[in-house]
N, C-alpha and C positions, 0 to 999 in steps of 0.2 A: 514744529513744521507746520507754515502756513496752511490755513485751507486752501489756497491760491496756486500750490505747489502740486495738484494734481496731475497725472501724466496723462497725455492721448494715447489712443490704444493705437498700437501698433502693430501690423498682422501682414502676413505674405497673402490674404485675399484681397483682391479688387471690387469682389460682388459675391453675390453667394456662390456656395461652393459647389463644383460639379459634380457631387456625388449626391446633394442634398437629397434629392427625390428616391433615389435608390434605399438609400440608408433609412429615409422617414417609411416610405412605401414597406420596407420589411418589416421594420417594426409594429407598424400597424397591423399587420399578417401573422406577425408571432404570438409565440405566448413566451410571457417573462417568468422564468421559473425559479429564480435567483433565491431563495432562502430567505425567509424574514431572519433580522438580527433578533437576541434575544432581548437587547437592551431597550431597542425602539417598540418592541411589541410589549415591555414593560411602562414605557414613557405614553405607548396607544393608548393604552387599556387604561389609566389614571387618567388621563384628557377626554377619553373616549365616555368615563361616566359621569364629567362633566357636562358633556353633549348632550346625551342622552336624555341628561333630566334638566336642561336647560330648554324653554318656550320660544325663546326669539330666535334671530337669526344668527347663522354662524357663517364666519367670514375667517378666511386665511388668509397669512401673511407669510408668504414661503421663505424662507433665504431671508431672515428677518434683521440676520446679524446682533447689534447690540440691541434688537428692541426698539429703537426709539418710533421707526415705523408703526410697529404694532400699537404702540400709544396712542399715537397721531391718531391713527385708523381709528383707535374706539372710542376716542374723543369724536370723532365724523360720524362713527352708527354709534351712537349712544346706547339701543335698543338691542343692540348686538352681541355676541360673544367673539371676540377677535382673538383668534390662536396664530403666535407667531413661533413659526419652526425654524430653529438653524441647527446645521450639526455640531457647531464649536461651541463647548461651553468656555472657551475664553470669551469668546463675543459675549454669549450672553452674563456672562458673570460679570460685564462694566454696566450691565442694566441700571441694577440698585443702587451703583454708585454716583454715575450722570446723567442716568435718565429715565428717575424715577418720574411717573405721572400717574396720578392717582386722581386727581379732583372729578374723573366723569369716566363713563365709559368700562367696559369690562373685559379684560385678556387675559390670556393665559402663553408663556414661553417656555418651549419644549425644546429639549435638544433630542433632534432625532437624526436619521439616515433620511431622504425625504425619498430615495427609492423604494425604502419601506414602508416608511409614514402614507404617501399617497395611496399607497396601495391597500394598505389597512382602511384607509380612510374610505375607498371604494368599496372594499368587500364588507364595511359596516353600514352599507349606504349612504353615508353623509351627503348631505345637498347644502353646501356652501352656497350661498345668494351672489357672494363676490372672491376673487381668489385672486390677489396681489403678488407678481414676481417682481421684483420691484430692485433693478441691477444686480441680478445676477452674476456667478462669474462669465465672463464673455468665453473664456477660453478660445482666445484670437488665434491664435498657429490651426494653420490649413488642416495639420494630421490630430486636431483634438475636435474634431468636428464632432465626435459621437461625447465628448465629454460636455456638450450643450446641453440644454436641456431638450430641446427641438429637436437634436442628436441623437439621444440617447431612449435605451428600451423603455425605459419609463415614460416618455412622450404620452402615447396612448391614455394613460391614466391620467395625466392630466386633461386632459380631452373630458373622460368619464366621469371625472368629479363635476363638471359642469358650471354652473354660477357666471357673473360675469367677469372675466379674466382680463385681468389688466399687466401687462408685459412693459415695462422699462427699461432702456439699455443709454449708457454715453456713444452705445457703438450702435449706427444706424443698420449697419451689416445685420447682426446679433438680431433686432426685432424684424428687418425684413424676412430675413429666413427662419423665424418664429411663423410670422403671417405664410409663409409660403407651407411649410407643414401643417398649417391649421389647416389651408385650404388643401392640402392634400388628404385630411381628415375630415374634409365635407364644409367649413367655417370659412368663411370669405371676409376680409377684415383690410380696413387700412393702416398704414404706418404712415405718422404725425411727429413734425414737433410737438414737445411739450414745453410750456415755460407756467409758469406759479409766481406769485409774491413770497409764496412760502414753502421750503425744502421741508418734507418731513422723512428724509434719510440723512445720515450726517456723510455717505457718499453724495446725493444728491445736491447737498450745500459745498461739497467741496469741486463737483463738478462746475456746476457753474460760478463760484469763485474763479475759477481758471478759466472760464470763458469758453467750457465745452457745454456743447447741446446735449438735451435730451431728446430722446424718440420714441414713441410710445404704440402700443395696440390697444383696444378695448371691444372686446367679442363675446357677445354672450352666447355660453355654450347651454345646447339643452342637456346632455348626457346622454353617454349610449353606453349601451352594453355591449 
């Protein structure tokens, strides 16, 4: 399949979801009580040992897919420990075959549910300098608003993790909704087109080859308890 065959986002939403504010405000004031899955606790504990022993910056690459972005971010931040997290072992297992990059930078790939992993990272007082959310599943159907990260119960923990948050998507409404959710949490940011000579994820490369634009927000989160 050609890289230029990526389909554009199709949605029955023309703008921000009508219930976005209501949903986000509910999550910002509610307590997230879902139990932590044992496999994510185990994965987190192993990574946390490395994080606690590491003296430099910690960077998160959430929804890292095959880990190409994680390797590229490690090259870009050679003094940091970059942690790529994805729930799919199928995607992560491709990394050694297709995307091994070890000439510079340090990174770890972890299979884990971010709904649990982010909560554990907050509880362990991780303080990442950067948090990348590059092309998460946009769940474009309006009825799936609460499957988008900004519409999910976990959203307050993204804010609590802090660091310089960067979100990119090929669907402008996703990033605009994320910006509005952050605004409700007390952080204002602008959504802009993003272009670069170098794509750092397979999706980014595919979208650009198909003539689709990237949209992003970048915002410093000071972290809140």
